[in-house]
C-alpha positions as CSV (number, residue, x, y, z in Angstrom):
1,X,-60.3,194.6,305.0
2,X,-56.9,193.9,302.8
3,X,-56.9,190.3,303.1
4,X,-53.1,190.0,302.0
5,X,-52.3,192.8,304.2
6,X,-54.2,190.8,307.0
7,X,-52.4,187.5,305.8
8,X,-48.8,189.4,306.2
9,X,-49.8,191.0,309.6
10,X,-50.6,187.6,310.9
11,X,-47.1,186.5,309.8
12,X,-45.6,189.6,311.4
13,X,-47.4,188.6,314.4
14,X,-46.4,185.2,314.4
15,X,-42.8,186.7,314.7
16,X,-43.4,188.8,317.3
17,X,-44.9,186.0,319.5
18,X,-41.9,183.9,318.9
19,X,-40.0,186.6,320.6
20,X,-42.2,186.8,323.4
21,X,-42.6,183.2,324.0
22,X,-38.3,183.1,323.5
23,X,-38.3,186.0,326.6
24,X,-40.8,183.5,328.5
25,X,-38.2,180.7,327.6
26,X,-35.4,182.8,328.9
27,X,-37.0,183.3,332.0
28,X,-37.8,179.8,332.4
29,X,-34.3,178.6,331.3
30,X,-32.7,181.1,334.2
31,X,-35.1,179.9,336.9
32,X,-34.7,176.4,336.2
33,X,-30.8,176.9,336.1
34,X,-31.1,178.6,339.6
35,X,-33.3,175.7,341.0
36,X,-30.7,172.8,339.7
37,X,-27.9,175.0,341.1
38,X,-29.5,175.4,344.6
39,X,-30.3,171.7,344.4
40,X,-26.7,170.9,344.0
41,X,-25.6,173.2,346.5
42,X,-27.9,171.5,349.0
43,X,-27.0,168.1,348.1
44,X,-23.1,168.6,347.9
45,X,-22.7,171.4,350.2
46,X,-20.2,173.0,347.3
47,X,-20.9,177.0,346.5
48,X,-22.7,177.8,343.7
49,X,-19.8,179.7,342.1
50,X,-17.9,176.3,342.0
51,X,-20.2,174.8,339.3
52,X,-18.6,174.3,336.2
53,X,-20.1,176.0,333.0
54,X,-21.0,172.6,331.6
55,X,-23.6,172.4,334.6
56,X,-25.3,175.1,333.3
57,X,-25.1,174.4,329.7
58,X,-26.8,171.2,331.0
59,X,-29.6,172.7,332.6
60,X,-30.1,174.9,329.6
61,X,-30.3,172.2,327.3
62,X,-32.6,169.9,329.6
63,X,-35.1,173.2,329.4
64,X,-35.0,173.5,325.9
65,X,-35.4,170.3,325.3
66,X,-38.5,169.6,327.5
67,X,-40.0,172.9,325.8
68,X,-39.2,172.3,322.5
69,X,-40.2,169.1,322.6
70,X,-43.5,169.5,324.2
71,X,-44.5,172.2,321.5
72,X,-43.3,169.9,318.7
73,X,-45.2,166.8,319.9
74,X,-48.4,168.9,320.1
75,X,-47.8,170.7,316.9
76,X,-47.3,167.3,315.2
77,X,-50.7,165.6,317.0
78,X,-52.2,168.7,315.5
79,X,-50.6,168.2,311.9
80,X,-54.1,167.1,310.4
81,X,-55.4,170.7,311.0
82,X,-58.6,171.6,312.1
83,X,-60.2,167.7,312.1
84,X,-57.4,167.2,314.9
85,X,-58.5,170.0,316.8
86,X,-62.4,169.1,316.6
87,X,-61.6,165.3,317.3
88,X,-59.3,166.7,320.6
89,X,-62.7,168.1,322.3
90,X,-64.7,165.0,321.2
91,X,-66.5,166.8,318.3
92,X,-68.7,165.0,315.6
93,X,-68.7,165.8,312.0
94,X,-72.0,166.8,310.8
95,X,-72.6,164.6,307.6
96,X,-73.5,166.2,304.0
97,X,-76.9,164.2,304.3
98,X,-77.9,165.0,308.0
99,X,-81.9,164.9,308.6
100,X,-81.4,167.0,311.8
101,X,-83.1,170.2,310.9
102,X,-80.9,172.1,313.1
103,X,-77.7,171.0,311.6
104,X,-79.3,171.6,308.3
105,X,-79.9,175.0,309.0
106,X,-76.0,175.3,310.1
107,X,-74.6,173.7,306.9
108,X,-76.8,176.2,304.7
109,X,-75.4,179.1,306.8
110,X,-71.9,177.8,306.7
111,X,-72.4,177.3,302.8
112,X,-73.5,180.5,302.2
113,X,-70.9,182.3,304.1
114,X,-68.2,180.3,302.1
115,X,-69.6,181.1,298.8
116,X,-70.0,184.8,299.6
117,X,-66.3,185.0,300.9
118,X,-65.2,182.6,297.9
119,X,-63.9,179.9,300.0
120,X,-64.2,176.1,300.1
121,X,-66.8,175.1,302.5
122,X,-65.6,174.3,306.0
123,X,-66.2,170.9,307.3
124,X,-68.6,171.5,310.1
125,X,-68.5,169.9,313.3
126,X,-71.0,169.7,316.7
127,X,-70.2,169.5,320.3
128,X,-73.1,167.3,321.2
129,X,-72.6,167.2,325.0
130,X,-72.0,171.1,325.2
131,X,-75.1,173.1,326.0
132,X,-73.2,176.3,326.2
133,X,-73.4,178.7,323.3
134,X,-69.8,178.5,321.5
135,X,-68.1,178.0,318.4
136,X,-64.3,177.9,317.0
137,X,-62.3,177.8,313.9
138,X,-59.7,175.7,313.2
139,X,-57.0,174.8,310.2
140,X,-53.7,175.8,308.8
141,X,-55.1,177.9,305.9
142,X,-58.5,179.3,305.0
143,X,-59.3,176.2,302.5
144,X,-58.5,173.7,305.2
145,X,-60.7,175.3,308.0
146,X,-63.3,173.6,310.1
147,X,-65.9,175.2,312.0
148,X,-67.4,173.5,315.2
149,X,-70.2,174.5,317.3
150,X,-71.7,173.5,320.6
151,X,-75.0,171.8,320.5
152,X,-76.3,174.8,322.8
153,X,-75.6,177.2,319.6
154,X,-78.1,175.3,317.4
155,X,-80.7,175.1,319.9
156,X,-80.5,178.6,321.9
157,X,-80.0,180.8,318.8
158,X,-82.2,182.0,315.9
159,X,-81.0,181.8,312.2
160,X,-80.0,185.4,312.1
161,X,-78.0,185.1,315.4
162,X,-76.5,181.8,314.2
163,X,-75.3,183.9,311.1
164,X,-73.7,186.1,313.3
165,X,-71.5,183.6,315.0
166,X,-70.9,181.9,312.1
167,X,-69.5,185.3,310.4
168,X,-67.5,185.8,313.4
169,X,-65.8,182.4,312.7
170,X,-65.5,183.2,309.2
171,X,-63.3,186.3,310.2
172,X,-60.9,184.4,312.3
173,X,-60.3,182.4,309.0
174,X,-60.0,185.3,306.8
175,X,-57.7,187.1,309.0
176,X,-55.4,184.2,309.5
177,X,-56.0,183.8,313.2
178,X,-56.3,180.1,312.9
179,X,-52.9,179.0,312.2
180,X,-51.8,181.4,314.8
181,X,-54.0,179.6,317.3
182,X,-52.7,176.3,316.3
183,X,-49.1,177.4,317.1
184,X,-49.9,179.1,320.2
185,X,-51.4,175.7,321.5
186,X,-48.1,174.0,320.5
187,X,-45.9,176.6,322.6
188,X,-48.2,176.6,325.4
189,X,-47.6,173.0,325.5
190,X,-43.9,173.2,325.5
191,X,-44.1,175.8,328.7
192,X,-46.3,173.4,330.5
193,X,-43.6,170.7,330.1
194,X,-41.6,172.2,333.2
195,X,-44.5,171.8,335.2
196,X,-45.2,168.4,334.3
197,X,-41.4,167.5,334.9
198,X,-42.0,169.0,338.6
199,X,-44.6,166.5,339.2
200,X,-42.8,163.5,337.7
201,X,-39.8,164.7,340.4
202,X,-42.5,164.7,343.1
203,X,-43.9,161.3,342.3
204,X,-40.6,159.5,342.0
205,X,-39.2,161.0,344.9
206,X,-42.6,160.0,347.0
207,X,-41.7,156.6,346.7
208,X,-38.1,156.7,348.0
209,X,-37.8,155.2,351.3
210,X,-34.5,157.0,352.3
211,X,-35.7,160.6,353.5
212,X,-32.5,162.0,352.3
213,X,-33.7,161.2,348.9
214,X,-37.3,162.3,349.6
215,X,-36.4,165.9,350.7
216,X,-34.4,167.1,347.9
217,X,-36.9,165.4,345.7
218,X,-39.8,167.2,346.8
219,X,-37.6,170.5,346.9
220,X,-36.7,170.1,343.6
221,X,-40.1,168.9,342.2
222,X,-41.9,171.8,344.1
223,X,-39.7,174.5,342.6
224,X,-39.8,172.7,338.9
225,X,-43.5,173.0,339.5
226,X,-43.4,176.3,340.6
227,X,-41.1,177.8,337.6
228,X,-43.6,175.7,335.1
229,X,-46.7,177.4,336.4
230,X,-44.6,180.8,335.9
231,X,-44.0,179.7,332.3
232,X,-47.6,178.7,332.0
233,X,-49.1,182.2,333.4
234,X,-46.4,184.2,331.1
235,X,-47.9,182.1,328.1
236,X,-51.3,182.7,328.8
237,X,-50.7,186.6,329.2
238,X,-49.1,186.6,325.8
239,X,-51.9,184.3,324.6
240,X,-54.8,186.4,325.9
241,X,-53.5,189.9,324.9
242,X,-53.5,188.6,321.2
243,X,-57.1,186.7,321.7
244,X,-59.0,189.9,323.1
245,X,-58.0,191.9,320.2
246,X,-58.9,189.5,317.3
247,X,-62.5,188.9,319.3
248,X,-63.4,192.5,319.0
249,X,-62.0,192.7,315.2
250,X,-64.2,189.6,314.7
251,X,-67.2,190.9,316.1
252,X,-66.8,194.0,313.9
253,X,-66.1,191.9,310.7
254,X,-69.4,190.0,311.6
255,X,-71.2,193.2,311.6
256,X,-69.8,194.3,308.3
257,X,-70.3,190.6,306.5
258,X,-74.1,190.9,307.2
259,X,-74.9,194.4,307.8
260,X,-76.7,193.7,311.1
261,X,-75.8,194.1,314.5
262,X,-78.7,192.2,315.5
263,X,-77.0,188.7,314.4
264,X,-73.9,189.0,316.5
265,X,-75.2,191.3,319.1
266,X,-78.3,189.2,319.4
267,X,-76.0,186.2,320.0
268,X,-74.2,187.9,322.5
269,X,-77.2,189.0,324.5
270,X,-78.3,185.6,324.6
271,X,-75.2,184.3,325.8
272,X,-75.7,187.0,328.7
273,X,-78.8,185.5,329.6
274,X,-78.2,181.7,329.0
275,X,-77.3,179.7,332.5
276,X,-74.5,177.8,330.6
277,X,-72.7,180.7,328.8
278,X,-70.4,179.6,326.7
279,X,-68.7,177.1,328.9
280,X,-67.1,174.0,327.3
281,X,-67.2,171.0,329.8
282,X,-64.8,168.8,328.0
283,X,-61.0,168.5,329.6
284,X,-59.5,170.0,326.6
285,X,-61.8,173.0,326.9
286,X,-59.6,175.1,328.7
287,X,-56.5,174.9,326.6
288,X,-59.0,175.9,323.1
289,X,-60.6,178.9,324.9
290,X,-58.6,181.4,323.1
291,X,-59.5,179.8,320.2
292,X,-63.4,180.2,320.7
293,X,-66.1,182.5,320.1
294,X,-66.7,182.8,324.0
295,X,-64.4,181.9,326.9
296,X,-64.9,178.1,327.2
297,X,-64.2,178.3,330.9
298,X,-65.3,180.3,334.0
299,X,-62.4,182.0,335.7
300,X,-62.4,184.5,338.2
301,X,-59.9,186.6,336.5
302,X,-60.0,189.5,334.0
303,X,-57.4,192.0,332.7
304,X,-54.2,190.3,331.5
305,X,-55.3,187.0,332.0
306,X,-58.9,187.1,330.2
307,X,-58.8,185.4,327.1
308,X,-62.0,187.3,325.9
309,X,-63.2,190.8,326.4
310,X,-66.4,190.8,328.7
311,X,-69.8,189.8,326.8
312,X,-71.2,193.4,327.9
313,X,-68.3,195.3,326.5
314,X,-68.7,193.3,323.3
315,X,-71.9,194.3,323.4
316,X,-71.4,198.1,324.1
317,X,-69.0,198.1,320.9
318,X,-71.5,196.6,318.5
319,X,-74.3,198.8,319.4
320,X,-72.9,201.8,320.9
321,X,-74.6,201.6,323.9
322,X,-75.6,199.2,326.7
323,X,-78.1,196.8,326.0
324,X,-79.9,194.3,327.9
325,X,-79.6,190.5,327.9
326,X,-82.1,188.3,326.0
327,X,-83.9,185.8,328.5
328,X,-82.5,182.3,328.1
329,X,-85.8,180.3,327.0
330,X,-85.4,179.0,323.5
331,X,-87.0,179.8,320.6
332,X,-90.1,178.5,319.9
333,X,-89.7,175.4,318.2
334,X,-90.1,175.5,314.2
335,X,-92.4,173.1,312.4
336,X,-90.5,171.2,310.0
337,X,-92.6,172.9,306.9
338,X,-91.4,176.6,308.3
339,X,-87.9,175.5,308.7
340,X,-87.7,174.0,305.3
341,X,-89.3,177.1,303.8
342,X,-86.5,179.3,305.6
343,X,-83.9,177.2,303.6
344,X,-85.9,177.6,300.7
345,X,-86.0,181.1,300.4
346,X,-87.9,182.8,297.2
347,X,-85.5,182.9,294.3
348,X,-83.4,186.1,293.4
349,X,-82.5,186.9,290.4
350,X,-78.3,186.6,290.6
351,X,-76.9,190.0,289.4
352,X,-73.5,190.1,287.9
353,X,-70.8,192.9,287.1
354,X,-69.2,193.3,283.9
355,X,-66.1,195.3,284.6
356,X,-63.0,193.8,286.0
357,X,-60.4,196.2,287.5
358,X,-57.2,194.6,288.4
359,X,-56.9,196.7,291.6
360,X,-60.5,196.5,292.6
361,X,-60.3,192.6,292.1
362,X,-57.4,192.5,294.0
363,X,-59.5,194.8,296.9
364,X,-62.3,192.5,296.8
365,X,-60.2,189.2,298.0
366,X,-61.9,188.2,301.1
367,X,-63.9,191.4,301.5
368,X,-67.4,189.7,302.4
369,X,-70.3,192.0,302.0
370,X,-73.9,191.7,302.8
371,X,-74.6,191.8,299.2
372,X,-72.5,188.9,298.5
373,X,-74.3,187.0,301.4
374,X,-77.4,187.7,299.9
375,X,-76.5,186.4,296.4
376,X,-75.1,183.3,297.8
377,X,-78.1,182.9,300.0
378,X,-80.0,183.2,296.6
379,X,-77.9,181.1,294.6
380,X,-78.1,178.2,297.6
381,X,-81.8,178.7,297.6
382,X,-82.7,178.6,293.9
383,X,-80.4,175.3,293.1
384,X,-82.3,172.9,291.2
385,X,-83.8,170.0,293.7
386,X,-81.8,167.3,291.8
387,X,-78.7,169.5,292.1
388,X,-79.5,169.7,296.4
389,X,-79.9,165.9,296.6
390,X,-76.8,165.2,295.0
391,X,-74.6,167.5,297.1
392,X,-75.9,165.6,300.0
393,X,-75.0,162.0,298.6
394,X,-71.4,160.5,298.2
395,X,-72.1,159.5,294.8
396,X,-74.3,162.7,293.8
397,X,-71.4,164.8,294.7
398,X,-69.1,162.7,292.4
399,X,-71.6,163.1,289.6
400,X,-71.6,167.0,290.2
401,X,-67.9,167.5,289.7
402,X,-68.0,165.1,286.6
403,X,-70.6,167.1,285.2
404,X,-68.6,170.1,285.8
405,X,-65.7,168.8,284.1
406,X,-68.0,167.6,281.1
407,X,-69.1,171.2,280.3
408,X,-65.5,172.7,280.0
409,X,-65.1,171.0,277.0
410,X,-68.1,170.3,274.8
411,X,-66.1,168.7,271.9
412,X,-65.1,165.9,274.2
413,X,-68.6,165.1,275.8
414,X,-69.7,162.2,273.9
415,X,-66.4,160.4,274.2
416,X,-66.5,161.6,278.2
417,X,-70.1,160.1,278.3
418,X,-68.8,156.7,276.8
419,X,-66.1,156.8,279.4
420,X,-68.6,157.2,282.4
421,X,-71.2,154.7,281.5
422,X,-68.5,152.2,281.1
423,X,-67.3,153.1,284.5
424,X,-70.4,153.8,286.6
425,X,-73.2,151.6,287.3
426,X,-76.8,152.0,285.6
427,X,-78.4,153.9,288.3
428,X,-75.3,156.3,288.8
429,X,-74.9,157.2,285.2
430,X,-78.6,157.6,285.1
431,X,-78.4,160.4,287.9
432,X,-75.5,161.8,286.1
433,X,-77.5,162.4,282.8
434,X,-80.1,163.8,284.8
435,X,-77.7,166.6,286.6
436,X,-76.3,167.6,283.2
437,X,-79.3,170.2,281.9
438,X,-79.7,172.0,285.3
439,X,-75.9,172.6,285.9
440,X,-75.6,173.6,282.5
441,X,-78.3,176.1,283.1
442,X,-76.2,177.7,286.2
443,X,-73.7,179.0,283.5
444,X,-69.9,178.5,284.0
445,X,-69.2,181.3,286.1
446,X,-71.2,179.5,288.9
447,X,-70.0,175.8,288.6
448,X,-66.7,176.4,290.4
449,X,-69.4,177.7,293.7
450,X,-71.1,174.3,292.7
451,X,-67.7,172.1,292.9
452,X,-67.2,173.9,296.3
453,X,-70.4,172.4,297.5
454,X,-69.5,169.1,296.7
455,X,-66.5,169.0,299.1
456,X,-68.5,168.4,302.6
457,X,-69.5,165.2,301.1
458,X,-66.5,164.2,299.0
459,X,-64.3,164.7,302.3
460,X,-66.5,162.0,303.7
461,X,-65.0,159.5,301.3
462,X,-63.0,156.6,302.4
463,X,-59.5,156.8,301.4
464,X,-59.7,153.9,298.3
465,X,-63.0,155.2,296.9
466,X,-61.6,159.0,297.1
467,X,-58.3,157.9,295.2
468,X,-60.6,156.1,292.6
469,X,-63.0,159.0,292.3
470,X,-59.9,161.2,291.6
471,X,-58.5,158.8,289.0
472,X,-61.6,158.6,287.4
473,X,-61.8,162.4,287.1
474,X,-58.2,162.5,285.7
475,X,-59.2,160.1,283.1
476,X,-62.2,162.3,282.3
477,X,-60.1,165.3,281.9
478,X,-57.4,163.9,279.8
479,X,-60.0,161.8,277.5
480,X,-58.4,163.7,274.2
481,X,-54.7,163.4,275.8
482,X,-54.6,167.2,276.3
483,X,-55.4,168.9,279.4
484,X,-56.6,172.5,279.1
485,X,-56.0,175.3,281.5
486,X,-59.6,175.1,283.2
487,X,-59.8,171.6,283.3
488,X,-56.3,171.4,285.0
489,X,-57.2,174.0,287.4
490,X,-60.6,172.2,288.2
491,X,-59.0,168.9,289.0
492,X,-56.1,170.4,290.8
493,X,-58.5,172.5,293.3
494,X,-60.5,169.1,293.9
495,X,-57.4,167.2,294.6
496,X,-55.6,170.0,296.7
497,X,-59.1,170.1,298.9
498,X,-59.2,166.1,299.3
499,X,-55.3,165.9,300.0
500,X,-53.8,164.9,303.1
501,X,-50.3,165.6,301.8
502,X,-51.4,169.3,300.9
503,X,-51.8,170.2,304.6
504,X,-48.6,168.7,305.8
505,X,-46.8,170.9,303.3
506,X,-48.4,174.3,304.6
507,X,-45.5,174.5,306.8
508,X,-43.3,175.3,304.1
509,X,-41.6,179.1,304.1
510,X,-43.2,181.5,302.0
511,X,-41.2,182.0,299.1
512,X,-40.8,185.7,297.0
513,X,-42.1,186.5,293.5
514,X,-38.5,187.1,292.1
515,X,-37.3,183.5,293.2
516,X,-40.6,181.9,291.7
517,X,-40.3,184.3,288.7
518,X,-40.4,181.1,286.0
519,X,-43.2,179.5,287.5
520,X,-45.2,182.8,287.5
521,X,-44.3,183.4,283.9
522,X,-45.5,179.9,282.9
523,X,-49.0,180.3,284.7
524,X,-49.5,183.9,283.5
525,X,-48.4,182.4,279.9
526,X,-51.1,179.7,280.4
527,X,-53.7,182.3,281.6
528,X,-52.8,184.7,278.5
529,X,-53.3,181.4,276.2
530,X,-56.4,180.5,277.4
531,X,-58.1,183.6,277.6
532,X,-57.2,185.1,274.4
533,X,-56.5,184.9,270.9
534,X,-53.9,187.7,271.1
535,X,-52.0,185.9,273.6
536,X,-48.7,188.2,273.4
537,X,-50.7,191.2,274.1
538,X,-52.9,189.6,277.0
539,X,-49.5,188.5,278.6
540,X,-47.8,191.8,277.8
541,X,-50.8,193.4,279.8
542,X,-50.3,190.8,282.6
543,X,-46.5,191.4,282.4
544,X,-46.7,195.0,282.9
545,X,-48.3,194.7,286.5
546,X,-45.0,192.5,287.7
547,X,-42.5,194.4,285.8
548,X,-41.5,196.5,288.9
549,X,-41.1,193.5,291.3
550,X,-40.1,190.6,288.7
551,X,-38.6,192.2,285.8
552,X,-37.1,188.7,284.6
553,X,-41.0,187.3,284.0
554,X,-41.0,185.8,280.3
555,X,-43.5,184.3,278.2
556,X,-43.4,180.6,278.2
557,X,-44.6,179.8,274.7
558,X,-45.6,176.3,274.1
559,X,-44.2,175.4,277.3
560,X,-47.4,176.8,279.0
561,X,-49.3,173.6,277.6
562,X,-47.5,171.4,279.5
563,X,-49.8,170.2,282.4
564,X,-47.0,168.6,284.4
565,X,-44.9,171.7,284.2
566,X,-48.3,173.9,285.2
567,X,-48.9,171.6,288.1
568,X,-45.5,172.2,289.4
569,X,-45.8,175.8,289.0
570,X,-49.2,175.9,290.8
571,X,-47.5,174.1,293.7
572,X,-44.9,176.4,293.8
573,X,-47.0,179.5,293.8
574,X,-49.1,178.4,296.2
575,X,-46.5,179.5,298.8
576,X,-45.9,183.0,297.7
577,X,-45.4,185.6,300.2
578,X,-48.9,187.6,301.1
579,X,-47.4,190.5,299.7
580,X,-46.7,188.9,296.6
581,X,-49.8,186.8,295.8
582,X,-52.0,190.2,295.0
583,X,-49.4,191.4,292.2
584,X,-49.9,187.8,290.5
585,X,-53.6,188.1,290.8
586,X,-53.3,191.5,289.5
587,X,-51.4,190.2,286.4
588,X,-53.7,187.4,285.6
589,X,-56.9,189.7,286.0
590,X,-55.0,192.2,283.5
591,X,-54.2,189.3,281.1
592,X,-57.9,188.0,281.5
593,X,-59.6,191.6,280.7
594,X,-57.1,193.2,278.7
595,X,-59.9,193.4,275.9
596,X,-62.3,195.0,277.9
597,X,-64.7,191.9,278.4
598,X,-64.6,189.1,280.8
599,X,-66.7,185.6,279.6
600,X,-68.2,183.2,281.9
601,X,-65.2,180.9,281.0
602,X,-62.6,183.5,281.9
603,X,-64.6,184.3,285.0
604,X,-64.2,180.7,286.2
605,X,-60.7,180.7,284.9
606,X,-59.6,183.5,287.2
607,X,-61.5,182.3,290.2
608,X,-60.3,178.6,289.9
609,X,-56.8,180.0,289.6
610,X,-57.5,182.2,292.8
611,X,-59.1,179.2,294.8
612,X,-56.0,176.8,293.8
613,X,-53.7,179.5,295.1
614,X,-55.7,179.7,298.4
615,X,-56.9,183.1,297.5
616,X,-60.7,183.5,298.4
617,X,-62.2,185.7,295.9
618,X,-65.8,186.4,295.9
619,X,-68.1,185.3,293.1
620,X,-69.9,188.5,292.9
621,X,-66.8,190.7,291.7
622,X,-65.5,187.9,289.7
623,X,-68.4,187.4,287.4
624,X,-69.3,189.2,284.3
């Protein structure tokens, strides 16, 4: 999978969807105009041809206001991204320190898949009242996603099958389907507005005492309901056509990620034999059906209106032949000791790769393999118990981030420790000190993964403690009044992941590299200065990757040390077009590895830069 090409495809698909929805709205506009014209004719007796142009303009304005307003209201309601969608169906966020063994297993599977993909760990939700086997991913961008699963998904699937379902949802995240889904939800709400208007007219008319007012109101309301329902049908046809193809791709991607068709295939076969199927009983379940792993509602329809291919067809494509369903009896309950052993699998040596080729690194973005999943499982399973306990607590997660910042600048550690001792209470400071040795033993190249694992707990912080934590990390990084590039990237990454304002900014239109040449030159200069003693040569190697697309890019000199300017540049580059981001990534890789070797610090620097720019770079190919 070419991540950047898929992101660009998602953008182009959005444009086609806009055109299709515009066509649907045009049909509704013409139909409503006809309804209004017939109503005016019935009411006044005047021929339709005598109606003035302003009458038709008015009906068009009414339809556009209703459809556009309905879509805008729903999109604003979902402005918080995936969390708003999860809350809409009554899902509960799984606490980072949950003691429910099935929820713990779910968190571990999600964390392992996120590490393998180079993504931030999505926040995880459970629909406690739903016994069907289903799941969905939602959010505006890959690093702001959530994953929600039914309780039945936890109780009715093995770990292997659960991993297949989560791999399917990660495919939706990595292929850019989530933002498209949220837009679909908004547009469909707009199309539903005409139907709602028709019902309102009927209700108002039903209260009229005068039969002369009642009949036109009922006719007008009924006609609007019919037209509105036509709009909903057209919208659902468009929605279903998109959804079916994306489901096949996500199934295939899950097999690719795990190299195990029994994972996703076993889950689908289990669904075929489970009486609850994939149903979601919540009233909003139907509107979210196209976002889900399986159809959330039972419908006696197929073909153009089916949001998902049949389970049998999906199974056939995975196995290459028909397969029997798996009987719906739950798997034998796992004793607590066995389940814990499943989490703490035997340690594996973490392998690394030495060479970094710019084109190869770009090709590896979001390309999850079984090797990476196994590596992530090994990394997660061999973490020191002190680190594991810290990751599940608010205070412990804050300490982990603080230690990772400490390790970036060993020369400033003594002063940083004094600051932390002053600001933390004695038990918290003692816990932080205990974490230094095991985190340092992981090596710099893996510290970014550790920071990403802190985010589920950090996201649970209330607003004020979160603000205090970020301010403390800022003081820690600026203890010497100089913010190095690794410190800036790590701090900015955590701030982005915890900041609500960044989510709101995702709606900005993408920018091309030539328009952001100054920002690109500044960041590339900073990378060259941070990774090499021969800064001009490192920058020249990186610039060569951009010369054809952006010849105006220039070395920024000492300005590359300006933390404020760098932050501004990173914020701008976050909105690079999907086809320009790989060019910037190739330039950064060329600057980092121009001397033929990549240190753990440079690996951390490269991955932190990618994470800040919403580019999911897997750890295996970025390690040296």
